[in-house]
C-alpha positions as CSV (number, residue, x, y, z in Angstrom):
1,X,17.9,134.0,71.2
2,X,21.0,134.2,70.4
3,X,23.7,134.9,72.7
4,X,26.7,136.2,73.5
5,X,29.6,135.3,75.8
6,X,32.7,135.8,76.8
7,X,35.3,134.3,78.1
8,X,37.6,136.5,80.5
9,X,40.3,134.2,80.7
10,X,40.9,134.0,77.1
11,X,39.0,137.1,75.3
12,X,37.1,135.0,73.7
13,X,33.8,135.7,72.5
14,X,31.2,132.4,72.1
15,X,27.8,132.8,70.2
16,X,25.5,130.7,70.9
17,X,22.4,129.9,68.6
18,X,19.5,129.5,71.9
19,X,20.5,130.6,75.7
20,X,19.9,126.9,76.3
21,X,23.2,126.3,74.1
22,X,25.4,129.3,76.2
23,X,23.8,127.6,79.6
24,X,24.6,124.1,78.5
25,X,28.6,125.2,77.8
26,X,29.0,127.7,80.4
27,X,29.3,125.8,83.7
28,X,27.6,127.3,86.7
29,X,31.0,127.1,88.7
30,X,32.3,129.3,85.9
31,X,29.6,131.8,85.8
32,X,29.3,132.1,89.8
33,X,33.2,132.9,89.9
34,X,33.4,135.9,87.6
35,X,35.0,133.7,83.6
36,X,31.6,134.7,81.7
37,X,30.3,137.9,80.9
38,X,26.7,137.5,78.5
39,X,24.8,139.6,76.0
40,X,21.6,138.9,74.8
41,X,21.0,139.1,70.4
42,X,20.7,142.9,70.4
43,X,24.0,143.5,72.9
44,X,22.0,144.0,76.4
45,X,23.4,142.6,79.4
46,X,22.5,139.9,81.0
47,X,23.2,138.0,84.1
48,X,22.6,134.8,85.8
49,X,20.2,134.1,88.1
50,X,20.7,131.0,90.1
51,X,17.6,129.2,91.2
52,X,19.9,126.0,92.1
53,X,23.2,127.4,94.0
54,X,26.8,126.0,93.1
55,X,28.4,123.2,95.4
56,X,31.2,122.1,96.4
57,X,32.5,120.6,99.4
58,X,36.6,119.9,99.9
59,X,37.8,118.8,96.1
60,X,34.9,118.7,94.4
61,X,32.2,121.4,92.6
62,X,28.7,120.9,91.2
63,X,27.3,123.3,89.3
64,X,24.0,124.6,90.1
65,X,20.6,125.4,87.6
66,X,21.0,129.2,86.0
67,X,19.2,131.0,83.6
68,X,20.0,134.4,81.9
69,X,17.9,137.8,82.4
70,X,17.8,141.0,81.4
71,X,20.5,142.8,84.0
72,X,20.2,146.9,82.8
73,X,23.7,147.0,84.8
74,X,26.7,147.5,82.7
75,X,28.3,147.8,79.3
76,X,26.4,146.8,76.7
77,X,28.4,145.0,74.3
78,X,29.1,147.6,71.6
79,X,31.1,149.3,74.1
80,X,32.4,145.7,75.2
81,X,33.5,145.0,72.1
82,X,37.4,145.9,71.8
83,X,37.8,143.7,74.8
84,X,37.1,140.5,72.6
85,X,40.3,138.8,71.3
86,X,38.3,136.0,69.3
87,X,35.3,135.3,67.9
88,X,33.6,131.7,68.3
89,X,30.7,132.2,66.1
90,X,29.5,128.6,64.9
91,X,28.4,129.9,61.7
92,X,26.3,132.7,63.0
93,X,29.0,135.4,63.4
94,X,32.6,135.1,62.5
95,X,34.8,137.7,63.2
96,X,34.2,140.9,65.8
97,X,33.3,143.1,62.5
98,X,30.3,140.4,61.7
99,X,28.9,141.4,65.4
100,X,29.9,145.3,65.7
101,X,27.4,145.4,62.1
102,X,24.9,143.3,63.4
103,X,25.1,145.2,66.6
104,X,25.4,148.7,64.8
105,X,22.5,147.8,62.2
106,X,20.0,145.6,64.0
107,X,20.5,143.1,61.5
108,X,21.3,139.0,61.7
């Protein structure tokens, strides 16, 4: 399952070939703080559900464990895509136009 992950700090959209790769790349601490937004390959909104919470103690932090699950609230990626400044496609999708075509035509 392809995962689209939007970085709210630089307006970049990362495209991951699998959910596991997205989860490994996007640290739980940053996810919890709202620095990442997620969609599945059809552009449906997803949210992080933590099974192990993040830990914070003074100056150190430890990312928890989370999974990405469907979340029916929020904008679909096609509605949000105008906010994307650049795409980091990893060879799957390399431009906003590639993603827009995929979402409107339903093809990879």
